Backbone bond lengths (Angstrom), bond angles and torsions (degrees), N, CA, C in turn:
res aa  C-N    CA-C-N  psi(-1)  N-CA   C-N-CA  omega(-1)  CA-C   N-CA-C  phi
1 X - - - 1.464 - - 1.528 112.96 -
2 X 1.331 117.49 -12.99 1.456 120.83 -179.67 1.520 114.02 -58.07
3 X 1.342 118.56 -48.20 1.467 119.04 178.10 1.525 112.64 -59.69
4 X 1.330 117.28 -39.03 1.467 119.55 178.44 1.523 111.14 -63.14
5 X 1.333 116.74 -39.41 1.461 120.41 179.59 1.522 110.95 -62.97
6 X 1.327 117.18 -39.36 1.464 120.93 178.34 1.525 111.12 -67.79
7 X 1.320 116.69 -37.56 1.469 118.88 176.76 1.532 110.86 -67.07
8 X 1.341 115.92 -41.21 1.466 120.21 178.99 1.530 110.31 -60.88
9 X 1.323 116.97 -29.32 1.465 121.49 178.19 1.533 111.90 -81.11
10 X 1.336 115.78 16.02 1.479 122.67 170.81 1.527 113.98 69.92
11 X 1.327 116.41 34.43 1.462 119.82 179.61 1.522 112.29 -56.08
12 X 1.331 117.00 -50.41 1.464 120.14 -173.79 1.526 111.94 -63.25
13 X 1.324 116.52 -47.75 1.456 118.98 -177.21 1.525 111.56 -67.28
14 X 1.317 117.21 -33.82 1.459 119.29 179.39 1.528 111.27 -70.43
15 X 1.319 117.42 -36.80 1.459 119.50 175.15 1.526 111.24 -65.69
16 X 1.318 116.24 -39.97 1.465 119.03 176.09 1.522 111.14 -62.96
17 X 1.325 116.02 -31.96 1.454 119.95 176.90 1.514 113.28 -65.87
18 X 1.347 116.60 -22.16 1.464 120.54 174.35 1.527 112.23 -83.68
19 X 1.331 116.41 -3.53 1.452 120.33 179.18 1.513 114.80 100.13
20 X 1.321 117.24 7.18 1.466 120.15 179.19 1.525 111.56 -84.30
21 X 1.307 115.61 149.13 1.466 121.88 168.26 1.528 106.84 -90.52
22 X 1.319 116.57 119.00 1.458 121.65 -172.88 1.522 110.03 -108.54
23 X 1.312 115.65 128.13 1.474 121.41 173.58 1.528 107.69 -119.34
24 X 1.307 116.65 107.90 1.459 121.60 178.87 1.523 108.37 -86.86
25 X 1.311 116.63 111.04 1.462 121.28 -176.24 1.521 113.04 -89.47
26 X 1.324 116.40 10.09 1.457 119.60 174.59 1.516 112.63 78.13
27 X 1.315 115.60 -169.62 1.463 121.92 -175.45 1.522 111.73 -93.30
28 X 1.333 115.23 145.86 1.465 121.39 168.96 1.533 107.12 -74.85
29 X 1.316 116.74 135.03 1.472 120.34 177.99 1.524 109.82 -64.81
30 X 1.333 115.65 126.97 1.465 121.69 -176.76 1.525 109.16 -126.24
31 X 1.336 116.27 131.92 1.462 119.92 174.03 1.525 109.67 -64.37
32 X 1.339 116.39 140.09 1.460 120.64 -178.59 1.528 110.01 -85.96
33 X 1.328 117.89 121.27 1.467 119.66 -173.99 1.524 114.00 -62.38
34 X 1.341 117.38 -30.17 1.460 118.14 -176.97 1.531 112.56 -67.72
35 X 1.345 117.14 -13.66 1.464 120.44 -179.59 1.524 112.49 -105.33
36 X 1.335 117.54 8.61 1.457 121.58 -173.66 1.524 111.58 -129.14
37 X 1.341 117.01 154.69 1.467 119.35 170.96 1.521 109.79 -71.29
38 X 1.337 116.82 147.53 1.460 120.36 -177.59 1.519 113.06 -67.41
39 X 1.323 117.29 -27.43 1.457 120.04 -177.31 1.523 111.31 79.17
40 X 1.340 117.64 -153.25 1.471 120.36 -175.56 1.525 111.61 -61.59
41 X 1.329 116.47 134.66 1.467 120.24 -175.17 1.520 112.29 -69.65
42 X 1.333 118.43 -20.40 1.469 120.65 -178.92 1.530 111.97 -82.77
43 X 1.335 116.73 -14.14 1.477 121.07 177.94 1.523 106.94 -156.59
44 X 1.299 116.36 81.12 1.461 121.59 -170.81 1.525 111.71 -69.17
45 X 1.331 115.38 140.53 1.472 123.97 -179.78 1.538 112.49 58.90
46 X 1.322 116.56 29.91 1.470 120.43 -175.66 1.523 113.32 -57.13
47 X 1.338 120.75 -48.57 1.473 118.93 -178.39 1.527 112.46 -62.04
48 X 1.338 116.66 -40.32 1.469 119.81 -179.03 1.533 111.19 -67.28
49 X 1.326 116.52 -40.85 1.463 120.02 179.20 1.522 110.09 -65.62
50 X 1.326 117.50 -41.63 1.469 120.52 179.13 1.524 111.03 -61.43
51 X 1.344 117.32 -42.70 1.468 119.81 179.21 1.521 111.07 -64.04
52 X 1.334 116.48 -43.14 1.459 120.24 -179.47 1.524 110.78 -64.53
53 X 1.325 116.83 -43.29 1.465 120.45 -179.85 1.523 111.40 -63.88
54 X 1.319 117.58 -34.78 1.468 118.80 178.47 1.530 110.65 -67.73
55 X 1.337 117.36 -39.03 1.472 119.95 175.88 1.523 110.35 -61.64
56 X 1.326 116.11 -45.49 1.457 120.53 -179.40 1.521 110.69 -64.19
57 X 1.319 117.07 -41.60 1.464 120.48 179.23 1.525 110.84 -57.72
58 X 1.327 116.55 -41.22 1.463 120.03 178.59 1.514 112.29 -64.11
59 X 1.334 116.50 -38.69 1.466 120.12 179.83 1.520 111.19 -68.35
60 X 1.332 117.58 -40.47 1.461 121.56 179.09 1.520 110.52 -66.99
61 X 1.314 116.43 -44.93 1.460 120.17 178.95 1.527 110.63 -60.81
62 X 1.320 117.21 -42.12 1.462 121.23 178.92 1.523 111.39 -60.92
63 X 1.340 116.74 -42.94 1.465 120.31 179.95 1.528 111.02 -63.74
64 X 1.329 117.25 -44.84 1.460 120.45 179.35 1.525 111.67 -64.49
65 X 1.333 116.14 -37.43 1.468 119.81 178.76 1.519 111.57 -63.67
66 X 1.334 116.58 -23.17 1.465 121.72 177.64 1.530 112.03 -96.03
67 X 1.340 116.30 14.40 1.471 123.12 178.97 1.521 112.28 61.37
68 X 1.331 115.86 34.50 1.466 121.14 176.18 1.530 109.82 -105.87
69 X 1.318 116.36 164.47 1.463 122.12 -179.91 1.525 108.64 -102.09
70 X 1.322 118.51 108.20 1.465 119.66 -179.79 1.528 111.28 -71.17
71 X 1.327 115.92 132.85 1.460 122.70 172.71 1.521 106.69 -123.90
72 X 1.311 116.43 110.66 1.464 122.47 -173.89 1.518 108.92 -101.19
73 X 1.335 116.38 134.14 1.458 122.70 179.88 1.523 109.20 -110.23
74 X 1.347 117.30 128.06 1.453 120.72 179.30 1.517 110.63 -113.65
75 X 1.253 116.61 166.16 1.447 132.43 22.49 1.534 110.93 74.37
76 X 1.339 114.09 161.28 1.456 116.82 176.11 1.527 109.53 -78.34
77 X 1.338 115.39 170.59 1.465 119.62 -166.39 1.522 113.27 -72.24
78 X 1.324 117.79 -7.45 1.464 118.82 176.20 1.526 111.74 -61.17
79 X 1.335 117.65 -21.80 1.474 119.43 179.14 1.523 111.44 -61.28
80 X 1.339 117.99 -23.09 1.458 120.64 -178.73 1.532 112.21 -61.27
81 X 1.312 116.60 -26.80 1.474 119.65 177.60 1.527 109.36 -62.23
82 X 1.331 115.98 -42.18 1.458 119.51 176.71 1.508 112.60 -68.63
83 X 1.330 117.05 -45.23 1.457 120.50 -179.33 1.516 111.05 -58.02
84 X 1.337 117.22 -51.80 1.467 120.69 -175.99 1.521 112.09 -70.56
85 X 1.331 117.66 -26.51 1.468 119.56 174.96 1.527 109.98 -65.87
86 X 1.344 116.64 -40.74 1.458 120.08 176.85 1.508 112.29 -66.28
87 X 1.336 116.53 -42.53 1.470 121.13 177.79 1.527 110.04 -61.34
88 X 1.334 116.19 -48.71 1.463 119.95 -177.27 1.522 112.07 -63.93
89 X 1.322 117.16 -39.06 1.458 119.77 178.90 1.525 110.81 -61.70
90 X 1.316 116.47 -43.07 1.471 120.50 -179.62 1.526 110.88 -58.47
91 X 1.310 117.34 -49.52 1.463 119.49 -175.47 1.519 112.24 -77.39
92 X 1.319 117.74 -31.22 1.465 120.86 178.39 1.528 110.71 -62.57
93 X 1.325 116.90 -38.99 1.470 120.38 179.66 1.528 111.41 -64.62
94 X 1.329 115.95 -22.96 1.460 120.26 178.45 1.526 112.12 -102.38
95 X 1.360 115.39 12.56 1.469 122.33 -178.73 1.532 111.79 55.80
96 X 1.331 114.15 39.31 1.457 121.05 175.87 1.528 108.19 -127.22
97 X 1.329 116.62 -179.17 1.459 119.71 -178.22 1.522 109.91 -145.71
98 X 1.326 115.09 166.28 1.459 122.45 178.79 1.519 108.98 -125.02
99 X 1.339 115.28 159.43 1.459 121.66 172.61 1.517 110.71 -106.47
100 X 1.327 115.54 -177.65 1.462 120.15 -174.54 1.519 110.36 -147.43
101 X 1.330 116.36 128.13 1.461 122.39 168.76 1.532 106.65 -111.21
102 X 1.306 116.32 113.78 1.468 123.91 -174.31 1.525 107.27 -107.23
103 X 1.310 118.14 113.39 1.467 123.05 -173.50 1.525 107.32 -108.75
104 X 1.342 117.20 111.44 1.458 119.48 -165.05 1.525 110.37 -163.87
105 X 1.328 115.72 147.53 1.469 120.28 171.84 1.514 112.00 -73.43
106 X 1.333 116.75 -21.19 1.461 122.25 -175.24 1.526 110.28 -115.96
107 X 1.330 115.93 157.32 1.466 119.80 179.10 1.529 111.87 -77.70
108 X 1.325 117.67 -27.66 1.474 122.46 179.74 1.523 112.03 55.33
109 X 1.348 116.02 35.43 1.459 120.47 179.56 1.526 112.22 -119.66
110 X 1.333 116.04 28.49 1.455 118.43 169.39 1.524 110.16 -69.12
111 X 1.301 115.56 159.92 1.461 123.16 170.19 1.523 106.93 -125.06
112 X 1.325 118.59 169.32 1.468 118.54 177.41 1.532 113.31 -55.01
113 X 1.328 117.58 -25.95 1.463 120.56 -179.91 1.525 113.03 -78.97
114 X 1.334 117.47 -24.84 1.466 120.02 -175.44 1.522 113.62 -107.66
115 X 1.323 118.48 -18.11 1.456 121.14 -172.18 1.523 111.91 -67.43
116 X 1.335 118.29 128.05 1.461 119.68 177.09 1.522 113.29 -76.38
117 X 1.341 117.60 -15.60 1.462 120.53 -175.10 1.527 113.75 -115.95
118 X 1.329 117.20 -22.36 1.464 120.19 -173.43 1.509 113.06 78.13
119 X 1.344 118.42 8.08 1.460 121.71 178.61 1.525 110.03 -79.98
120 X 1.311 116.15 124.91 1.457 120.29 -176.43 1.532 111.20 -67.83
121 X 1.347 117.51 -22.37 1.464 117.69 179.11 1.529 112.45 -68.79
122 X 1.329 117.86 -5.22 1.463 121.81 170.86 1.509 113.13 -95.72
123 X 1.347 117.69 5.52 1.463 122.38 -174.33 1.526 116.01 -121.20
124 X 1.335 120.83 -4.19 1.466 118.56 -166.45 1.525 115.17 -63.09
125 X 1.330 118.65 -38.53 1.457 118.28 -178.64 1.523 110.61 -68.07
126 X 1.333 116.53 -36.69 1.465 119.27 174.48 1.522 110.64 -59.35
127 X 1.329 116.74 -43.88 1.471 120.22 -179.97 1.522 111.08 -63.62
128 X 1.317 117.26 -38.68 1.464 121.41 -177.25 1.529 111.09 -66.14
129 X 1.354 116.93 -32.65 1.466 118.66 177.75 1.531 111.71 -95.55
130 X 1.344 116.13 14.01 1.463 120.48 169.03 1.511 116.79 96.23
131 X 1.339 118.60 13.17 1.462 121.48 -178.89 1.529 109.21 -118.40
132 X 1.328 117.37 117.84 1.454 120.02 -179.98 1.511 111.53 145.31
133 X 1.330 117.31 -166.73 1.467 120.66 -179.50 1.526 111.20 -60.73
134 X 1.317 116.27 134.54 1.464 120.28 -177.22 1.527 111.64 -60.39
135 X 1.343 117.10 -30.07 1.468 120.09 178.43 1.528 111.74 -58.52
136 X 1.341 116.48 -25.05 1.457 121.30 -178.74 1.527 112.48 -105.14
137 X 1.320 117.24 -38.33 1.471 119.58 -177.79 1.524 112.03 -70.46
138 X 1.321 117.49 -29.50 1.463 121.08 -172.11 1.530 113.55 -112.60
139 X 1.328 117.46 31.19 1.460 118.36 169.11 1.529 108.28 -56.79
140 X 1.321 116.93 133.02 1.473 124.40 -174.10 1.521 113.00 68.18
141 X 1.353 117.37 8.45 1.454 119.66 168.92 1.508 117.07 85.00
142 X 1.326 118.94 13.69 1.463 118.69 178.21 1.526 110.08 -144.89
143 X 1.327 114.76 156.57 1.473 122.65 177.64 1.532 107.25 -153.58
144 X 1.312 118.50 152.45 1.464 127.01 -5.66 1.523 111.46 -76.11
145 X 1.313 116.00 163.85 1.456 120.06 176.31 1.530 110.69 -77.24
146 X 1.323 116.38 -36.61 1.466 122.22 176.04 1.518 107.50 -129.74
147 X 1.332 117.21 134.04 1.457 121.61 177.09 1.533 108.83 -65.54
148 X 1.339 118.09 127.81 1.467 119.36 -178.29 1.522 114.14 -53.09
149 X 1.315 118.29 -30.50 1.461 120.04 -178.40 1.523 112.18 -67.79
150 X 1.340 117.14 -14.33 1.469 122.25 177.77 1.520 112.47 -106.70
151 X 1.348 117.00 20.68 1.462 121.74 -179.71 1.525 109.18 -114.69
152 X 1.332 115.97 127.71 1.462 122.32 173.83 1.514 108.77 -119.08
153 X 1.319 116.55 129.60 1.465 123.54 -177.58 1.528 107.65 -112.54
154 X 1.336 116.72 118.42 1.470 121.99 -169.98 1.528 110.78 -118.87
155 X 1.333 116.76 130.44 1.462 121.61 171.53 1.513 115.94 99.55
156 X 1.330 117.57 10.58 1.464 121.33 -173.07 1.536 111.20 -67.30
157 X 1.319 115.41 137.16 1.461 121.18 174.97 1.525 113.06 -147.75
158 X 1.332 118.52 4.72 1.462 120.63 -178.47 1.530 108.63 -146.87
159 X 1.341 116.08 105.62 1.464 121.77 -178.23 1.523 108.17 -126.39
160 X 1.335 117.13 131.36 1.458 121.37 179.66 1.534 109.95 -68.54
161 X 1.327 115.84 151.62 1.469 120.35 -172.73 1.525 112.66 -61.08
162 X 1.335 117.67 -44.50 1.465 119.80 179.91 1.523 112.35 -76.82
163 X 1.329 116.17 -15.89 1.463 121.55 179.11 1.528 111.77 -77.73
164 X 1.324 117.52 -26.79 1.466 121.54 -173.59 1.526 113.13 -56.66
165 X 1.339 119.27 -47.18 1.468 117.93 179.05 1.533 112.52 -62.15
166 X 1.330 117.22 -33.71 1.469 120.73 177.77 1.527 109.80 -63.08
167 X 1.333 115.62 -44.02 1.462 120.53 -179.33 1.522 110.29 -64.29
168 X 1.340 116.74 -45.73 1.464 120.63 -176.94 1.525 112.08 -62.33
169 X 1.332 117.09 -35.26 1.465 121.00 -176.81 1.522 113.18 -91.44
170 X 1.310 118.01 -1.72 1.467 121.49 -169.09 1.524 114.24 -73.70
171 X 1.331 118.15 -27.39 1.462 120.85 -172.36 1.511 113.50 87.93
172 X 1.341 116.74 -2.99 1.470 122.04 176.80 1.531 108.05 -79.98
173 X 1.329 116.59 139.80 1.469 120.55 176.56 1.525 108.43 -87.49
174 X 1.317 115.92 119.94 1.459 121.93 -175.00 1.528 109.56 -108.66
175 X 1.331 115.99 127.67 1.456 122.29 174.63 1.527 107.67 -113.03
176 X 1.321 116.45 108.43 1.461 121.07 -177.04 1.525 110.50 -83.59
177 X 1.326 115.73 173.97 1.463 119.72 175.53 1.528 110.91 -63.02
178 X 1.314 117.71 -30.83 1.473 119.05 175.17 1.528 110.22 -63.96
179 X 1.310 117.35 -42.21 1.466 119.81 177.23 1.532 110.46 -58.29
180 X 1.329 115.89 -44.21 1.465 120.17 180.00 1.520 110.63 -63.32
181 X 1.338 116.66 -43.36 1.457 120.71 -179.94 1.525 111.47 -63.15
182 X 1.329 116.58 -42.44 1.462 120.31 -174.04 1.529 112.99 -80.96
183 X 1.342 117.17 -37.65 1.454 120.08 -169.41 1.521 113.60 -107.75
184 X 1.327 117.29 -16.35 1.451 121.04 -179.96 1.516 112.35 91.82
185 X 1.320 114.94 143.37 1.466 120.76 -173.54 1.517 112.22 -68.16
186 X 1.325 117.68 -36.11 1.467 119.96 -179.08 1.528 111.08 -59.47
187 X 1.339 116.63 -46.07 1.466 120.63 179.04 1.521 111.02 -63.97
188 X 1.332 116.00 -44.29 1.471 120.84 -179.70 1.525 110.50 -59.31
189 X 1.324 117.43 -46.53 1.458 120.22 -176.36 1.526 111.70 -68.36
190 X 1.304 117.93 -36.04 1.464 119.28 176.49 1.526 110.67 -62.00
191 X 1.331 116.81 -42.10 1.461 119.81 177.97 1.524 111.11 -66.93
192 X 1.337 116.77 -42.14 1.464 120.59 179.86 1.525 110.75 -59.92
193 X 1.324 117.14 -42.49 1.470 121.24 -179.62 1.527 110.70 -68.29
194 X 1.319 117.28 -37.81 1.472 120.03 176.48 1.522 110.74 -61.40
195 X 1.334 116.59 -42.95 1.464 121.06 179.53 1.522 110.82 -62.79
196 X 1.338 116.64 -47.34 1.464 121.03 -175.94 1.524 112.22 -72.58
197 X 1.320 117.46 -20.86 1.465 121.55 -176.34 1.520 113.65 -97.35
198 X 1.320 117.48 -14.09 1.465 120.74 -172.93 1.527 111.62 -64.77
199 X 1.317 117.11 106.68 1.470 121.99 178.28 1.507 114.92 75.49
200 X 1.334 117.60 11.20 1.470 121.33 -179.11 1.519 110.65 -111.58
201 X 1.315 115.22 172.72 1.459 121.32 177.01 1.521 112.20 -87.98
202 X 1.307 117.10 1.82 1.458 123.17 -175.77 1.512 108.69 138.32
203 X 1.327 117.04 -168.91 1.455 118.18 -174.78 1.531 111.78 -142.90
204 X 1.325 113.00 156.52 1.471 123.05 173.15 1.522 108.28 -93.71
205 X 1.320 117.18 145.57 1.466 122.35 174.71 1.526 108.82 -112.94
206 X 1.322 115.57 122.91 1.460 121.35 176.20 1.523 107.55 -110.35
207 X 1.335 116.16 107.61 1.458 122.52 -174.60 1.523 110.08 -104.62
208 X 1.324 115.44 109.56 1.463 121.73 171.96 1.523 107.16 -91.85
209 X 1.322 117.33 120.88 1.457 120.41 -175.04 1.529 113.02 -64.04
210 X 1.338 117.81 -13.26 1.464 117.90 178.19 1.529 112.77 -76.10
211 X 1.337 117.81 -3.70 1.464 119.73 173.37 1.525 110.58 -66.02
212 X 1.339 116.07 -27.80 1.460 121.67 179.07 1.535 108.72 -80.18
213 X 1.315 116.24 145.01 1.459 119.32 179.45 1.536 110.56 -57.64
214 X 1.342 117.33 140.74 1.475 120.18 -178.20 1.522 114.80 -57.71
215 X 1.317 118.64 -21.73 1.463 119.50 176.69 1.524 110.87 -63.71
216 X 1.328 117.04 -30.31 1.459 121.68 179.04 1.519 112.45 -96.98
217 X 1.333 116.42 -28.97 1.470 121.40 -177.16 1.522 109.28 -132.42
218 X 1.345 117.51 76.25 1.463 119.92 -176.60 1.526 114.22 -75.08
219 X 1.337 117.63 -21.08 1.458 120.57 -172.40 1.508 113.58 -93.07
220 X 1.349 115.95 62.95 1.462 121.00 177.81 1.518 109.33 -127.85
221 X 1.327 115.65 160.05 1.457 119.36 -174.00 1.514 114.29 -68.56
222 X 1.347 117.11 -38.82 1.460 120.96 -175.90 1.533 109.87 -133.78
223 X 1.348 117.59 75.43 1.465 120.49 -177.48 1.525 111.70 -67.28
224 X 1.335 115.33 144.40 1.466 122.00 177.48 1.522 108.37 -136.33
225 X 1.316 117.16 125.68 1.465 120.50 -179.66 1.534 110.82 -63.01
226 X 1.350 115.04 157.38 1.461 119.77 174.03 1.510 114.11 86.38
227 X 1.333 116.92 27.03 1.455 120.58 -177.97 1.516 113.65 -85.82
228 X 1.320 115.65 -176.46 1.451 120.32 179.40 1.526 110.24 -70.50
229 X 1.311 116.22 157.18 1.455 121.74 -177.62 1.525 110.88 -84.40
230 X 1.305 114.77 172.58 1.469 121.38 175.90 1.522 110.86 -55.01
231 X 1.329 117.65 -49.48 1.453 120.80 -176.85 1.536 111.35 -69.97
232 X 1.329 117.09 -37.10 1.470 118.94 177.77 1.526 110.85 -62.79
233 X 1.331 116.96 -38.87 1.464 120.33 178.26 1.520 110.48 -60.69
234 X 1.335 116.43 -43.88 1.459 119.34 177.56 1.522 111.63 -65.69
235 X 1.318 117.43 -39.01 1.468 119.71 179.69 1.523 111.28 -61.61
236 X 1.331 117.42 -41.06 1.470 120.18 176.43 1.523 110.09 -55.26
237 X 1.324 116.56 -48.49 1.453 120.47 -176.37 1.533 111.59 -70.57
238 X 1.309 117.10 -35.61 1.469 120.42 179.30 1.529 110.85 -66.40
239 X 1.332 116.92 -40.41 1.468 120.56 178.20 1.524 109.86 -67.49
240 X 1.324 117.21 -39.00 1.465 120.60 175.56 1.526 110.32 -60.34
241 X 1.313 116.79 -45.94 1.463 120.25 178.63 1.527 111.01 -60.46
242 X 1.326 117.14 -44.18 1.464 121.26 -179.77 1.527 112.38 -59.30
243 X 1.335 117.27 -29.41 1.466 120.56 -176.88 1.522 112.46 -65.97
244 X 1.339 117.17 -27.47 1.454 121.13 -177.49 1.514 113.90 70.10
245 X 1.332 117.28 14.90 1.468 121.33 -174.45 1.530 113.90 -110.88
246 X 1.336 117.10 7.31 1.467 120.24 -177.09 1.527 110.46 -73.08
247 X 1.327 116.20 122.64 1.470 122.82 179.74 1.525 111.10 -96.63
248 X 1.334 115.20 -42.91 1.459 121.88 -174.20 1.514 107.81 -160.95
249 X 1.345 114.87 167.74 1.463 118.88 -173.77 1.516 109.61 -154.48
250 X 1.326 115.39 153.85 1.453 120.62 170.43 1.523 109.46 -140.34
251 X 1.324 115.22 149.76 1.466 122.95 175.72 1.516 106.48 -123.08
252 X 1.342 117.24 121.01 1.464 120.19 -171.62 1.521 111.61 -131.39
253 X 1.329 113.60 170.63 1.469 124.91 175.12 1.528 113.37 69.05
254 X 1.320 118.30 22.84 1.461 120.64 171.61 1.532 107.90 -79.41
255 X 1.310 115.92 119.89 1.471 121.05 -177.73 1.530 109.18 -122.45
256 X 1.333 118.09 94.64 1.470 120.26 -176.08 1.519 114.13 -65.59
257 X 1.331 118.09 -18.18 1.465 120.61 179.74 1.525 111.17 -61.83
258 X 1.337 116.69 -34.83 1.465 119.86 -178.46 1.522 111.45 -111.18
259 X 1.334 117.80 10.19 1.459 120.99 178.58 1.530 110.34 -79.45
260 X 1.319 115.38 170.23 1.461 122.41 177.80 1.522 108.20 -120.41
261 X 1.333 116.36 106.60 1.453 120.34 177.95 1.520 114.71 60.40
262 X 1.334 116.62 29.44 1.470 123.26 -179.95 1.534 112.64 60.88
263 X 1.347 116.34 25.91 1.459 120.54 -177.58 1.526 112.73 -61.10
264 X 1.337 116.48 -40.09 1.464 119.96 -175.62 1.512 110.87 -68.68
265 X 1.322 116.72 -42.18 1.465 119.88 177.00 1.522 111.12 -64.50
266 X 1.338 116.80 -41.15 1.468 120.34 178.55 1.519 110.90 -61.46
267 X 1.332 117.36 -40.71 1.457 120.32 176.44 1.524 110.76 -66.42
268 X 1.329 116.47 -39.78 1.467 119.32 176.78 1.517 111.95 -56.97
269 X 1.322 116.39 -42.44 1.469 120.48 177.85 1.527 110.35 -64.05
270 X 1.321 117.03 -43.04 1.462 120.08 178.40 1.524 111.27 -59.51
271 X 1.320 117.13 -40.58 1.461 120.73 -178.61 1.521 111.43 -69.74
272 X 1.324 116.75 -37.16 1.472 119.31 173.51 1.524 109.82 -60.31
273 X 1.313 116.19 -43.45 1.465 119.91 179.49 1.526 111.49 -59.06
274 X 1.335 117.52 -42.95 1.453 120.39 178.20 1.525 111.41 -64.26
275 X 1.326 116.63 -40.78 1.465 119.55 178.37 1.519 112.23 -65.50
276 X 1.330 115.97 -29.47 1.464 120.77 -178.15 1.532 113.32 -92.47
277 X 1.334 116.81 7.46 1.440 117.93 169.42 1.517 117.52 116.01
278 X 1.334 118.65 1.32 1.466 119.47 178.98 1.529 109.44 -67.16
279 X 1.340 115.66 136.03 1.455 121.18 -178.21 1.526 110.48 -127.49
280 X 1.320 116.15 158.97 1.442 120.79 176.54 1.534 109.64 -69.18
281 X 1.327 116.15 -41.57 1.475 121.46 176.66 1.527 108.94 -126.92
């Protein structure tokens, strides 16, 4: 229901108001979990998620091949495996590469061996850098999808105990909420963009709405207190827009069932607008 909530918040018309030509390609067909067995407890619904991610990867790759900017609406964060697989396939065929700015309260680098829940939405970044179930890491037959040295993770404040060693050894540059508090968001974002842009053709932005404090974004799957503020969220997107290096983007973890008056989806739309060039003046 997350993509529908973002559409209801007038995403398409607002993007057109910025001067963009918008083509809404509809929803990727997704198996409904309530009608299926969970499967292996260490990676629940793995076959269904892998099939869905492969469909999404094809749609993203097709859009990039047509020189369009893919904007993916989620859904839980496992969709990022499909998005980044499509991005990586596009640039790999041209012997080029992309970077990644991952904006999230969580590291999302669990593996089936470390995950306390077996939820794949806690594993997507690990899969993207080549660690995790082969059904997800090797979509299109290669891994990693993004070189860890070109990945910046911004806004982290909740990491599982067994996940920490994976994060430390991953090669991904992690900017926690303490880093933001101590060093300032402007400095953090400049470094994150440098990391994601170094030797690449640009970068993908994966925005998990739970990076924002729950007071501003209550409708997310796994809220964590102490997140970034409304204005900080916009500043992240404005600095990304200023870089001129944005290739593609996704907005995930919008859950209207627990939202209040569609506030989280409305904020998600506002943040997309800032990333796509909306300015105060």
